[in-house]
C-alpha positions, -999 to 999 in steps of 0.1 A, spaced: -553 511 -186 -524 505 -167 -540 471 -159 -550 466 -190 -513 469 -205 -502 447 -184 -530 415 -190 -521 426 -228 -482 413 -215 -496 386 -196 -518 369 -224 -495 380 -251 -459 374 -237 -458 354 -212 -448 317 -229 -421 343 -246 -413 353 -211 -407 320 -193 -389 306 -220 -367 333 -222 -362 333 -183 -358 293 -188 -330 303 -211 -313 327 -189 -316 304 -157 -293 274 -179 -274 302 -185 -269 306 -140 -268 269 -137 -238 265 -156 -246 250 -191 -222 259 -221 -236 294 -231 -213 314 -253 -201 345 -233 -208 327 -198 -170 324 -192 -164 362 -197 -202 369 -175 -187 348 -146 -157 367 -148 -174 401 -135 -171 413 -100 -195 426 -80 -194 461 -88 -198 454 -128 -230 439 -121 -239 462 -100 -237 489 -128 -251 468 -154 -279 461 -128 -286 497 -129 -283 503 -164 -305 475 -173 -330 487 -150 -330 521 -161 -338 505 -199 -361 485 -185 -381 515 -167 -377 536 -201 -394 506 -223 -423 500 -194 -432 538 -200 -429 541 -235 -454 510 -240 -481 525 -217 -475 557 -239 -481 538 -268 -509 517 -253 -531 548 -249 -520 556 -283 -528 521 -299 -559 524 -275 -571 561 -297 -556 544 -329 -530 574 -335 -504 544 -341 -504 513 -359 -503 477 -350 -474 471 -363 -455 500 -340 -474 486 -309 -461 454 -312 -424 468 -317 -429 487 -283 -443 454 -265 -411 438 -279 -389 459 -267 -406 463 -231 -403 424 -232 -365 422 -244 -355 447 -217 -373 433 -187 -355 401 -200 -321 415 -197 -332 428 -165 -340 398 -152 -311 379 -168 -288 398 -142 -305 394 -117 -300 353 -122 -267 356 -127 -263 375 -97 -278 354 -73 -257 325 -93 -226 340 -84 -234 345 -51 -247 311 -48 -217 286 -34 -214 249 -21 -194 244 12 -178 211 22 -196 206 54 -176 167 61 -152 144 48 -152 114 65 -133 84 58 -150 53 70 -144 11 67 -171 -9 50 -185 -46 61 -164 -59 33 -138 -40 46 -124 -17 20 -116 19 26 -149 46 18 -148 84 18 -183 102 25 -187 138 10 -213 158 25 -221 192 9 -243 220 21 -259 250 0 -253 284 11 -256 320 -5 -218 330 13 -238 349 43 -250 375 18 -286 370 21 -286 408 33 -270 424 5 -290 401 -21 -326 415 -2 -327 444 -20 -333 432 -47 -362 409 -37 -389 430 -47 -380 418 -82 -384 383 -79 -416 375 -85 -410 377 -117 -395 343 -113 -415 310 -115 -413 290 -84 -386 268 -98 -366 294 -99 -372 312 -66 -365 277 -48 -326 286 -50 -313 252 -60 -276 248 -75 -279 223 -102 -256 197 -114 -225 195 -93 -199 170 -100 -179 157 -71 -144 136 -75 -115 132 -52 -79 127 -64 -45 125 -50 -25 156 -32 5 147 -48 1 142 -89 -39 146 -95 -48 114 -100 -87 104 -90 -85 78 -62 -121 76 -59 -147 52 -77 -165 65 -92 -144 89 -108 -170 114 -106 -200 112 -83 -235 138 -101 -253 156 -73 -285 167 -96 -296 195 -69 -289 206 -39 -312 237 -23 -301 268 -7 -297 254 35 -298 224 27 -272 192 26 -262 166 -5 -234 134 1 -210 118 -22 -205 82 -13 -168 71 -26 -150 39 -28 -109 44 -20 -90 31 -48 -59 44 -27 -55 43 10 -46 80 21 -55 105 51 -55 136 28 -67 144 -9 -84 172 -29 -121 174 -30 -128 188 -66 -164 202 -71 -177 215 -105 -207 233 -111 -224 269 -121 -192 268 -146 -168 269 -119 -146 244 -105 -133 244 -72 -103 225 -51 -99 219 -16 -72 197 -1 -91 182 29 -78 162 65 -99 132 63 -124 126 93 -120 86 110 -157 74 116 -157 72 154 -190 56 147 -174 20 161 -141 19 183 -117 3 164 -82 0 154 -82 -14 121 -48 -33 111 -32 -41 79 -8 -56 60 5 -56 22 32 -87 32 5 -108 47 18 -142 34 59 -144 38 82 -175 35 109 -179 58 139 -206 68 140 -227 96 162 -210 123 153 -174 107 130 -147 112 106 -130 91 90 -98 95 57 -81 86 54 -45 83 19 -34 98 -6 -1 98 -23 5 122 -53 33 113 -79 46 143 -115 44 137 -121 60 169 -120 93 185 -110 75 219 -79 83 236 -82 46 249 -47 22 254 -54 -5 229 -31 -42 236 -12 -59 207 -23 -94 207 -11 -126 182 -33 -154 181 -29 -191 164 12 -197 162 26 -226 176 44 -222 206 80 -232 195 73 -200 172 77 -168 190 73 -132 180 76 -93 191 59 -63 179 83 -31 168 82 4 168 111 13 149 136 -9 175 116 -8 206 98 -35 213 64 -28 226 29 -49 237 3 -14 237 -3 15 216 -21 49 226 -26 73 194 -14 108 201 -39 142 194 -46 141 155 -26 113 148 -48 82 128 -16 58 115 6 43 130 34 19 115 45 -12 136 63 -42 121 62 -77 140 90 -97 138 80 -138 140 113 -159 152 111 -203 134 128 -227 151 157 -248 142 135 -275 135 107 -288 119 75 -308 139 42 -320 140 29 -284 139 58 -267 125 63 -288 87 77 -276 59 64 -258 29 29 -261 52 9 -228 56 5 -217 92 -24 -190 94 -21 -167 125 -38 -130 138 -32 -101 148 -57 -81 170 -64 -47 187 -80 -47 220 -88 -24 242 -85 -26 278 -119 -42 285 -114 -71 256 -79 -80 269 -90 -83 303 -117 -109 288 -90 -133 273 -66 -129 300 -54 -166 315 -71 -179 286 -59 -200 260 -60 -183 227 -55 -210 207 -88 -224 221 -104 -193 215 -133 -195 178 -133 -174 150 -172 -166 165 -155 -151 201 -132 -133 188 -159 -120 160 -177 -112 193 -146 -82 202 -154 -64 171 -117 -52 176 -94 -46 147 -75 -79 129 -51 -91 101 -48 -127 90 -12 -134 83 2 -169 68 34 -181 73 50 -212 53 83 -225 74 109 -238 47 137 -263 54 173 -250 46 197 -277 28 234 -275 47 262 -298 37 288 -313 62 321 -327 50 340 -346 77 375 -367 68 393 -386 98 427 -373 88 430 -345 62 472 -344 63 493 -374 49 526 -384 40 538 -407 16 569 -420 -8 571 -409 -43 552 -438 -66 527 -442 -38 490 -427 -36 465 -419 -9 431 -437 -1 408 -424 17 368 -421 31 347 -386 37 315 -387 54 288 -362 38 263 -352 60 230 -330 54 230 -313 86 202 -290 69 165 -290 73 152 -301 38 164 -331 11 195 -323 -2 196 -333 -43 225 -340 -71 252 -340 -45 283 -337 -68 322 -343 -52 347 -331 -76 386 -328 -73 405 -297 -79 442 -315 -85 475 -309 -87 488 -311 -130 492 -348 -134 476 -361 -106 447 -382 -107 415 -379 -84 390 -413 -84 362 -404 -63 337 -427 -56 302 -423 -57 309 -390 -73 270 -382 -75 245 -386 -43 214 -386 -54 193 -375 -22 205 -376 17 177 -367 35 182 -347 70 201 -358 96 216 -384 69 250 -399 61 270 -409 27 305 -421 24 324 -410 -6 361 -432 -10 387 -411 -22 420 -419 -43 445 -398 -51 473 -410 -70 504 -388 -77 523 -394 -109 553 -417 -113 575 -390 -115 560 -363 -89 588 -347 -67 597 -344 -35 577 -317 -16 540 -301 -8 509 -309 -24 474 -298 -19 439 -317 -34 409 -295 -32 377 -311 -29 347 -295 -38 308 -302 -35 280 -293 -47 243 -297 -40 203 -286 -42 174 -279 -19 143 -275 -31 159 -263 -66 182 -239 -45 220 -238 -49 232 -250 -12 259 -231 2 291 -257 5 331 -253 20 357 -271 2 380 -294 21 419 -290 14 441 -324 19 473 -318 23 497 -345 11 542 -346 18 558 -363 -10 592 -377 3 621 -395 -16 619 -433 -19 643 -452 3 667 -485 -9 659 -514 9 693 -528 5 716 -493 15 693 -497 49 701 -537 54 739 -523 52 735 -495 73 720 -514 98 742 -539 100 774 -513 101 752 -493 131 753 -530 148 793 -537 141 796 -502 155 778 -510 188 789 -542 189 824 -530 186 820 -506 213 804 -529 235 833 -550 231 859 -526 236 843 -517 269 842 -549 282 880 -554 275 890 -519 294 866 -530 323 885 -567 328 922 -548 327 
């Protein structure tokens, strides 16, 4: 009779039972079912009490159904009463199975095995997150319920965690910095691993890994491990292209990132710069030529300072970009290029080293500079006279000067004539003569006056710094010619009289 009962359940309610268990499974794997959030908050003790009650209800319903089956066979109860008893048993069995599934779901856990940062062939930074499904070490705890797991289908007994959504975000502001923004892993079997690969939209050494599965969200702040598959110190610079005037210097900020577990000492090498240009590497203010990463340190900030010569030549052309490269070489790689002309090495030879490299660009710019010279900037004249002089304007810079304008700031009533007052262009090391006539007013008094000569010019549409020149003029009163002649005659007479008187005295 008992066998008949189970056959009856199997024949009549198997499809209904599987459908109900599938609904329970969807509840367990995190599909949006009403009341799921409340069930997820139940602690282990509460689930155990619910399981005990559900088990007791199931046993009572099973015993009742067996009794009703015998009565039905003896025609003691109606078909409706028998069906009601069978449905009650199925309902209690599904309730019990639902709690078992909930228990397994709450014990399932996805851990972050590894978070590795690496560099792809195209140069972009990527992060590979490796996940593993586990049961939080509670296999022994769950084994006491395994005698009831036979009601599950093989897919249910596989212990998979379904629909794990992974994302990467910044530690500070929680902005998503991984592409794709969210990565879906369809399922992970218990004890197995799965991975999610992201492109880093923002470079970072540590970040937050968010996991969303089974109706729960887990966030872990992780420090990214560097990929040690290649022994490379990667170099990058946000200011890879810069402009600088001749006779000045320019500084490139460099970020060095280790993709290696080696403790090697790495050499810093620059190749591609003309011999006239010198450079140096700086760690803050200290000059260095090689680096070593301490344990646990994967990133360093350095500076490369480049010094330009005073003049351009056939290799250093104004406004012509110069491309050069910075390399990080191991001791063995550096030994292979020692004594060689680095500028003669081809890109293929450099690529064979498999070393860190960053290509930089430097655009030399000329600088305009004006020199204004005069033979004499001090003049003494009589009232009514004028000053005529010549100034020499020279381009002492390294870029052509345009629209050189010469102007004068004169005292009130004075006039200044400048010829020419505008020099259209002036090449480097070239000169131009400017004639200046300063005319005081007719009624100007005696005393000292100043006239300032100002110059303005452009070089590459930039204003050139200039220095004003000051002409100092001493005005003296004009002396009468007749009065001067009379004074001279009187002086001659006095001198002659003295001489005559002296001769007379000497003859006595």
